[in-house]
C-alpha positions as CSV (number, residue, x, y, z in Angstrom):
1,M,19.8,-11.0,-19.6
2,G,17.0,-9.1,-21.4
3,I,14.3,-10.4,-19.1
4,V,11.2,-8.4,-17.9
5,G,9.4,-9.7,-14.9
6,I,5.7,-8.9,-14.4
7,V,3.7,-9.5,-11.2
8,V,0.0,-8.7,-10.7
9,N,-1.8,-8.8,-7.4
10,P,-5.3,-10.2,-8.2
11,W,-6.6,-8.9,-4.8
12,A,-5.4,-5.3,-5.2
13,G,-8.2,-2.8,-5.0
14,K,-10.7,-5.2,-3.5
15,D,-10.4,-4.7,0.2
16,V,-12.9,-3.8,2.9
17,R,-12.6,0.0,2.4
18,R,-15.2,-0.4,-0.4
19,L,-17.8,-1.0,2.4
20,H,-16.9,2.3,4.1
21,A,-16.1,4.8,1.2
22,P,-17.0,5.4,-2.5
23,V,-13.9,3.5,-3.7
24,G,-13.6,2.2,-7.3
25,H,-11.6,-0.8,-8.4
26,T,-9.7,-2.2,-11.4
27,P,-11.6,-5.3,-12.6
28,D,-9.7,-8.4,-13.5
29,T,-10.5,-8.0,-17.2
30,A,-8.8,-4.6,-17.2
31,K,-5.8,-6.1,-15.4
32,V,-5.6,-8.8,-18.1
33,G,-5.4,-6.1,-20.8
34,I,-2.8,-4.1,-18.9
35,V,-0.5,-7.1,-18.4
36,R,-0.9,-8.1,-22.1
37,R,0.0,-4.6,-23.3
38,V,3.0,-4.4,-21.0
39,A,4.3,-7.8,-22.2
40,S,3.7,-7.0,-25.9
41,A,5.3,-3.6,-25.7
42,A,8.4,-5.0,-23.8
43,I,8.9,-7.6,-26.5
44,E,8.4,-5.0,-29.3
45,T,11.0,-2.7,-27.7
46,G,13.8,-5.3,-27.4
47,A,13.2,-7.5,-24.4
48,E,14.3,-11.1,-25.1
49,H,11.9,-12.6,-22.7
50,V,8.9,-11.7,-20.4
51,V,8.2,-13.7,-17.3
52,V,4.8,-13.3,-15.7
53,A,4.2,-14.6,-12.2
54,R,1.3,-17.0,-12.0
55,D,-1.5,-15.6,-9.8
56,T,-4.6,-17.2,-8.2
57,G,-6.9,-15.1,-10.4
58,R,-5.2,-16.4,-13.6
59,I,-4.8,-12.8,-14.8
60,G,-1.2,-13.4,-16.0
61,E,-2.1,-16.7,-17.6
62,R,-4.9,-15.1,-19.6
63,A,-2.9,-12.0,-20.4
64,I,0.1,-13.7,-22.2
65,A,-1.8,-16.3,-24.1
66,G,-0.4,-16.1,-27.6
67,V,2.2,-13.5,-26.8
68,D,5.5,-14.8,-28.2
69,G,8.5,-14.6,-25.9
70,S,6.5,-14.8,-22.7
71,E,6.0,-17.5,-20.1
72,L,4.4,-18.1,-16.7
73,L,6.5,-18.4,-13.5
74,D,5.1,-20.8,-11.0
75,G,4.9,-19.8,-7.3
76,P,3.4,-20.8,-4.0
77,G,-0.2,-20.0,-5.2
78,T,-1.4,-19.0,-1.7
79,G,-3.5,-16.1,-2.8
80,S,-1.6,-14.0,-0.2
81,A,1.3,-11.5,-0.1
82,L,3.7,-14.5,-0.1
83,D,3.0,-15.0,-3.8
84,T,4.3,-11.5,-4.7
85,R,7.2,-11.7,-2.4
86,R,8.3,-15.1,-3.8
87,A,7.8,-13.8,-7.3
88,A,10.1,-10.9,-6.7
89,A,12.8,-13.1,-5.2
90,Q,12.5,-15.4,-8.2
91,F,12.9,-12.4,-10.6
92,A,16.1,-11.6,-8.8
93,E,17.3,-15.2,-9.1
94,L,16.5,-15.1,-12.9
95,G,18.4,-11.9,-13.3
96,C,15.5,-9.8,-14.5
97,S,16.5,-6.4,-15.8
98,V,13.3,-4.8,-14.5
99,V,10.1,-5.7,-12.6
100,V,6.7,-4.3,-13.5
101,A,4.2,-4.6,-10.6
102,L,0.4,-4.1,-10.8
103,G,-1.1,-3.3,-7.5
104,G,-1.2,-0.7,-4.7
105,D,1.2,0.3,-1.9
106,G,1.0,-3.1,-0.3
107,T,1.9,-4.9,-3.5
108,C,5.0,-2.7,-4.0
109,R,6.0,-3.3,-0.4
110,D,5.8,-7.1,-1.1
111,V,8.0,-6.7,-4.1
112,A,10.6,-4.8,-1.9
113,I,10.4,-7.6,0.7
114,G,11.2,-10.1,-1.9
115,W,13.8,-8.0,-3.7
116,R,14.7,-4.9,-1.9
117,A,16.7,-3.2,-4.7
118,A,14.5,-4.3,-7.6
119,P,14.5,-2.0,-10.6
120,L,10.7,-1.3,-10.5
121,I,8.0,0.1,-12.6
122,A,5.1,0.5,-10.2
123,M,1.6,0.6,-11.8
124,S,-1.3,1.7,-9.8
125,T,-4.3,-0.8,-9.6
126,G,-4.9,-0.7,-5.8
127,T,-6.9,1.4,-3.3
128,N,-4.5,4.0,-1.8
129,N,-1.9,4.4,-4.4
130,V,0.8,6.6,-2.9
131,F,3.9,4.7,-4.1
132,P,2.8,3.4,-7.5
133,A,1.6,5.7,-10.3
134,M,-1.0,5.8,-13.0
135,V,1.0,4.7,-16.0
136,D,-0.1,3.8,-19.5
137,A,0.5,0.1,-20.0
138,T,2.1,0.4,-23.4
139,S,4.4,3.1,-22.1
140,A,5.3,1.0,-19.1
141,G,6.1,-2.0,-21.3
142,T,8.2,0.2,-23.7
143,A,10.2,1.5,-20.8
144,A,10.7,-2.1,-19.5
145,G,11.8,-3.2,-23.0
146,L,14.3,-0.4,-23.3
147,I,15.9,-1.4,-20.0
148,A,15.9,-5.1,-20.8
149,S,17.4,-4.6,-24.2
150,G,20.3,-2.6,-22.8
151,A,19.4,0.4,-24.9
152,I,19.1,2.6,-21.8
153,A,20.4,1.7,-18.3
154,A,17.7,1.6,-15.6
155,V,19.7,4.2,-13.6
156,A,19.3,6.7,-16.4
157,A,15.7,7.5,-15.4
158,S,15.5,6.0,-11.9
159,R,16.3,6.8,-8.3
160,P,16.4,4.5,-5.2
161,S,13.2,4.9,-3.2
162,K,13.1,5.3,0.6
163,V,12.4,2.3,2.9
164,L,11.1,2.4,6.4
165,D,13.0,-0.4,8.2
166,V,11.2,-1.7,11.2
167,T,12.8,-3.7,14.1
168,I,10.2,-5.2,16.5
169,T,11.4,-6.1,20.0
170,D,9.1,-8.1,22.1
171,A,8.9,-7.9,25.9
172,D,11.0,-11.1,26.2
173,G,13.8,-9.6,24.1
174,T,13.1,-11.5,20.8
175,T,13.3,-9.4,17.7
176,A,11.9,-9.4,14.2
177,T,12.3,-7.1,11.2
178,D,9.9,-5.7,8.6
179,L,9.6,-2.8,6.2
180,A,7.3,-0.3,4.5
181,L,7.6,2.0,1.5
182,V,5.1,4.7,2.4
183,D,4.2,4.6,6.1
184,V,4.2,2.7,9.3
185,A,1.4,3.3,11.8
186,L,0.5,2.2,15.3
187,I,-3.2,1.3,15.6
188,D,-5.1,1.0,18.8
189,A,-6.4,-2.5,18.2
190,G,-6.0,-6.1,19.5
191,H,-6.1,-7.9,16.2
192,T,-5.2,-7.4,12.5
193,G,-8.8,-8.1,11.4
194,A,-9.6,-7.2,7.8
195,R,-6.2,-5.4,7.6
196,A,-7.3,-2.1,6.0
197,V,-7.4,0.8,8.5
198,V,-10.9,2.4,8.3
199,R,-11.2,4.0,11.8
200,A,-9.4,7.3,12.2
201,D,-9.9,7.3,16.0
202,S,-7.8,4.1,16.2
203,I,-4.6,5.7,14.9
204,R,-2.0,6.5,17.5
205,A,1.0,7.4,15.4
206,V,2.2,7.5,11.8
207,V,5.7,7.5,10.5
208,A,5.6,8.5,6.8
209,A,8.4,8.3,4.3
210,M,6.2,10.1,1.7
211,A,3.9,12.8,2.9
212,A,2.1,14.5,0.0
213,P,-0.9,16.7,0.6
214,A,-2.5,15.3,-2.5
215,S,-2.3,11.7,-1.3
216,T,-4.9,9.4,0.3
217,G,-4.3,7.1,3.2
218,L,-2.5,7.3,6.5
219,S,0.4,9.3,4.9
220,S,-2.1,12.0,4.0
221,I,-2.2,13.0,7.7
222,A,1.5,13.8,7.6
223,G,1.1,15.3,4.1
224,R,-1.4,17.9,5.3
225,L,0.8,18.9,8.3
226,H,4.4,18.6,7.0
227,P,4.8,17.8,3.3
228,L,7.7,15.5,2.4
229,Q,8.3,14.5,-1.2
230,R,9.2,11.0,-2.4
231,Y,13.0,11.6,-2.7
232,E,13.5,14.0,0.2
233,P,15.5,12.7,3.1
234,G,14.0,11.3,6.3
235,A,10.4,10.8,7.4
236,V,7.6,12.7,9.1
237,V,6.4,11.5,12.5
238,V,2.8,12.3,13.6
239,R,1.5,11.4,17.0
240,L,-2.2,11.6,17.8
241,G,-4.2,11.9,21.0
242,A,-7.1,13.6,22.7
243,H,-5.8,17.2,22.6
244,G,-3.9,19.2,20.0
245,R,-4.1,20.4,16.5
246,R,-7.1,19.2,14.5
247,V,-6.8,18.3,10.9
248,R,-9.0,16.9,8.2
249,A,-7.5,14.1,6.1
250,P,-8.8,11.4,3.7
251,I,-7.6,8.0,5.1
252,M,-9.8,6.4,2.5
253,P,-10.7,7.6,-1.0
254,G,-13.6,10.0,-0.9
255,H,-13.9,9.9,2.9
256,F,-12.6,12.5,5.3
257,D,-12.0,12.3,9.0
258,T,-11.0,14.8,11.7
259,L,-7.8,13.8,13.6
260,T,-6.3,15.3,16.7
261,V,-2.5,15.7,16.4
262,T,-0.4,16.2,19.5
263,C,3.1,16.3,17.8
264,V,4.6,16.6,14.3
265,E,8.3,16.3,13.6
266,H,10.7,15.6,10.7
267,V,13.5,13.2,11.3
268,G,16.5,12.6,9.1
269,D,17.7,9.4,7.4
270,G,18.9,6.8,9.9
271,V,17.2,8.5,12.9
272,P,15.2,5.8,14.8
273,V,11.6,6.5,15.8
274,Q,10.1,4.3,18.6
275,L,6.5,3.2,18.7
276,D,5.4,1.5,22.0
277,G,2.9,-1.3,22.3
278,P,0.3,-2.5,22.8
279,G,-1.4,-2.1,19.5
280,V,-1.2,-3.3,15.9
281,L,1.4,-2.2,13.4
282,A,0.1,-1.2,9.9
283,F,2.5,-1.2,7.0
284,D,1.5,0.9,4.0
285,G,-2.1,1.1,5.2
286,E,-2.6,-2.5,6.1
287,R,-2.7,-3.9,9.7
288,D,-0.1,-6.6,9.7
289,R,1.6,-7.3,13.1
290,L,0.4,-7.4,16.7
291,L,2.6,-5.3,19.1
292,G,2.2,-6.6,22.6
293,G,2.4,-4.8,25.9
294,G,6.0,-3.9,26.7
295,A,7.0,-4.4,23.0
296,T,8.5,-1.7,20.8
297,A,8.9,-1.0,17.1
298,T,11.8,1.0,15.9
299,V,11.3,2.7,12.6
300,T,14.2,4.1,10.5
301,A,14.1,5.8,7.1
302,R,16.8,4.7,4.6
303,R,17.3,5.5,0.9
304,D,18.2,2.0,-0.4
305,G,14.9,0.7,-1.6
306,P,13.6,-0.3,-5.1
307,L,15.1,1.5,-8.0
308,L,12.0,3.3,-9.1
309,V,11.8,3.8,-12.9
310,E,10.2,7.0,-14.1
311,V,8.5,5.9,-17.3
312,S,8.0,9.3,-18.9
313,D,11.7,10.2,-18.3
314,M,12.8,6.9,-19.8
315,L,10.8,7.4,-22.9
316,M,11.9,11.0,-23.2
317,C,15.5,9.8,-23.1
318,A,14.8,7.2,-25.8
319,A,13.2,9.8,-28.1
320,Q,16.1,12.2,-27.7
321,F,18.6,9.5,-28.8
322,G,16.4,8.3,-31.7
323,L,15.8,4.9,-30.2
324,F,12.3,4.7,-31.7
325,D,13.6,5.0,-35.3
326,D,13.0,1.9,-37.5
327,P,16.5,0.2,-37.8
328,E,15.4,-1.3,-41.2
329,A,14.5,2.0,-42.8
330,D,16.7,3.0,-45.8
331,D,17.1,6.6,-44.8
332,G,16.0,9.1,-42.2
333,P,16.4,12.7,-41.0
């Protein structure tokens, strides 16, 4: 239908980790400029319409003021993850060709919860940015416009990302489900608190779908022990304790901790990994769910997540097929 959806998390890059480590952030004024450049480039490249989810920081509203072909999409306005999840679901209902998300790992996770198979351009503006990438806004908007216009199919420069599906079974037998895109961790804590994981000695186990040595966050523990790339099958399971191999890893930007690892293993797609309570489950670096005594969480890696668009590959494909030529020009090479 030629529609590009844009969602921006106004709270991305503003969490408590800034009190514990030398972490920078992307200010709202910069996010306004990013959204505006994405929207303008998408329209320039052939998108019929750009829909920007309304946010509590009014970033989207300010960004598209005066941009023809764009409009705001109303949502719950809670200032929480619910806003991004609902926006993603609305984008699916509208038939958006592609979603551009500004945020960190948690923001991308919220998009996947709202629309699991979303064609996604993930732009990094968060704290630990393992899933999203640093992408030029004009290039991101151009790639989105190419997809929305039908000039290039999203699958031409995209691959389905992995998802860690989580089934939580309480002691009384009741169940609930959740997911992560980067990692699921079991934290030794009795409450979710400020959500961000800042204490290395509280980490009991990590299941990482992406384990890059160059990453920062909980997945960096696995990345420095058993690297696993974004599209490789399965997950890396790391269990920590009092005795074992000691490794240094940055669970926050610019801050390193020593962790004691008792076990590291690679499991394939579809192989369940059990985490036993009590504790708190952290999804993509944020503490989110209490896991009571006698409760379990079963984590399974699957490759049916958001269709992640590689912007540079998309633009390379367009250049090779001459899609940047001026259609009104009289002649050309």
